C-alpha positions in Angstrom: 1.9 21.3 103.5 -0.8 18.8 102.8 -3.3 21.6 102.0 -0.9 23.2 99.6 -0.2 19.9 97.9 -3.9 19.2 97.6 -4.5 22.6 96.0 -1.8 22.0 93.5 -3.2 18.6 92.7 -6.7 20.0 92.5 -5.5 22.9 90.2 -3.8 20.4 87.9 -6.9 18.4 87.7 -9.0 21.5 86.7 -6.5 22.5 84.1 -6.4 19.0 82.6 -10.2 18.9 82.6 -10.4 22.3 80.8 -7.9 21.2 78.2 -9.9 18.0 77.5 -13.1 20.0 77.1 -11.2 22.5 74.8 -9.7 19.8 72.6 -13.0 17.9 72.4 -14.7 21.1 71.1 -12.0 21.5 68.5 -12.5 17.9 67.4 -16.3 18.4 67.1 -15.7 21.6 64.9 -13.3 19.6 62.7 -16.0 17.0 62.1 -18.3 19.6 60.6 -18.0 19.9 56.8 -17.1 23.3 55.5 -18.8 24.7 52.4 -18.7 27.7 50.1 -21.8 28.7 48.3 -21.2 30.0 44.8 -23.8 32.1 42.9 -25.0 35.5 42.0 -25.2 37.3 45.3 -26.6 40.4 43.6 -29.5 38.5 42.1 -30.2 35.9 44.8 -28.6 36.9 48.1 -31.9 36.7 50.0 -32.5 33.1 48.8 -28.9 32.2 49.4 -29.2 33.4 53.0 -32.1 31.0 53.5 -29.9 28.2 52.1 -27.1 29.2 54.5 -29.5 28.9 57.4 -30.5 25.4 56.1 -26.9 24.3 55.8 -26.1 25.6 59.3 -29.1 23.9 60.9 -27.7 20.7 59.4 -24.3 21.2 61.1 -22.3 22.5 58.1 -20.0 25.5 58.4 -20.6 28.0 55.6 -17.4 29.8 54.9 -18.7 32.1 52.2 -20.7 34.2 51.6 -20.7 36.0 54.9 -23.9 36.9 56.7 -23.6 40.6 56.1 -25.3 43.5 54.4 -24.6 44.2 50.7 -23.4 47.9 50.4 -23.6 48.2 46.6 -26.7 46.2 45.5 -26.8 47.8 42.0 -23.2 47.2 41.1 -22.0 44.2 39.0 -19.6 43.0 41.7 -21.2 42.8 45.2 -19.4 44.1 48.3 -20.4 43.3 51.8 -20.0 45.8 54.7 -16.7 44.3 56.0 -15.3 44.5 52.4 -16.0 48.2 51.9 -12.3 49.2 51.6 -11.1 46.1 49.8 -10.5 45.8 46.0 -12.3 43.3 43.9 -9.1 41.3 43.6 -8.7 41.2 47.3 -12.3 40.1 47.8 -12.0 37.4 45.1 -8.7 36.1 46.6 -10.4 35.8 50.0 -13.2 33.9 48.3 -10.8 31.5 46.5 -8.9 30.9 49.8 -12.2 29.9 51.4 -12.7 27.4 48.5 -9.3 26.0 49.2 -10.2 25.0 52.8 -13.8 24.0 52.0 -14.8 20.3 51.8 -17.2 21.1 49.0 -18.9 23.9 47.1 -22.5 24.3 46.4 -23.7 26.2 43.3 -26.9 28.3 43.9 -28.1 28.4 40.3 -31.9 28.9 39.9 -33.1 27.9 36.4 -29.5 26.7 35.7 -28.1 30.2 35.6 -24.4 30.5 36.2 -22.6 33.9 35.6 -19.0 34.4 34.6 -17.7 34.9 38.1 -19.4 31.8 39.3 -18.1 29.9 36.3 -14.5 31.0 37.2 -15.0 29.9 40.8 -16.4 26.5 39.7 -13.4 26.0 37.5 -11.1 26.9 40.4 -13.0 24.4 42.6 -12.8 21.8 39.9 -9.0 22.3 39.6 -8.7 21.7 43.3 -10.7 18.5 42.9 -13.4 19.7 45.3 -16.8 18.1 45.4 -19.2 20.3 43.4 -22.9 20.2 44.0 -25.5 22.4 42.3 -29.1 23.3 43.0 -30.2 22.8 39.4 -28.7 21.4 36.2 -26.5 24.1 34.7 -27.4 25.5 31.3 -23.8 25.2 30.1 -22.8 21.7 28.9 -19.3 21.8 30.3 -20.5 23.1 33.7 -23.2 20.5 33.7 -20.6 17.8 33.7 -18.6 19.2 36.6 -21.3 19.2 39.3 -23.9 16.9 40.8 -27.4 18.2 41.2 -28.7 18.0 44.8 
């Protein structure tokens, strides 16, 4: 009887210990800021990947873009491998959902360039009152006043 009771007590202790570790890991993950990088993936994906690595090394969670291979590099709208069977609307809705849960967005805009899709996503972010940072001062006056250069 005593051995059985001790095993039960020991098992309860182990379960509680595992739960504490599990919830501590969740708390740590919640503390990391989540970001979405907006920019021309067709033109700058290689450089954006380097920026993703930099953010991740500094303990940010990059929600978008994914680390994946572009399957249509010459098309106007980029699709990644996992998006092959998705419509442009479905892909954009997924991207906008990522913006909704992000803590901030970062605009990858060499020479101030911002395309129309990026401008749309910046406007969406602005409407959600997200913090918006950009790599360089945007060429467009309105967009210039929506983001902070970092």
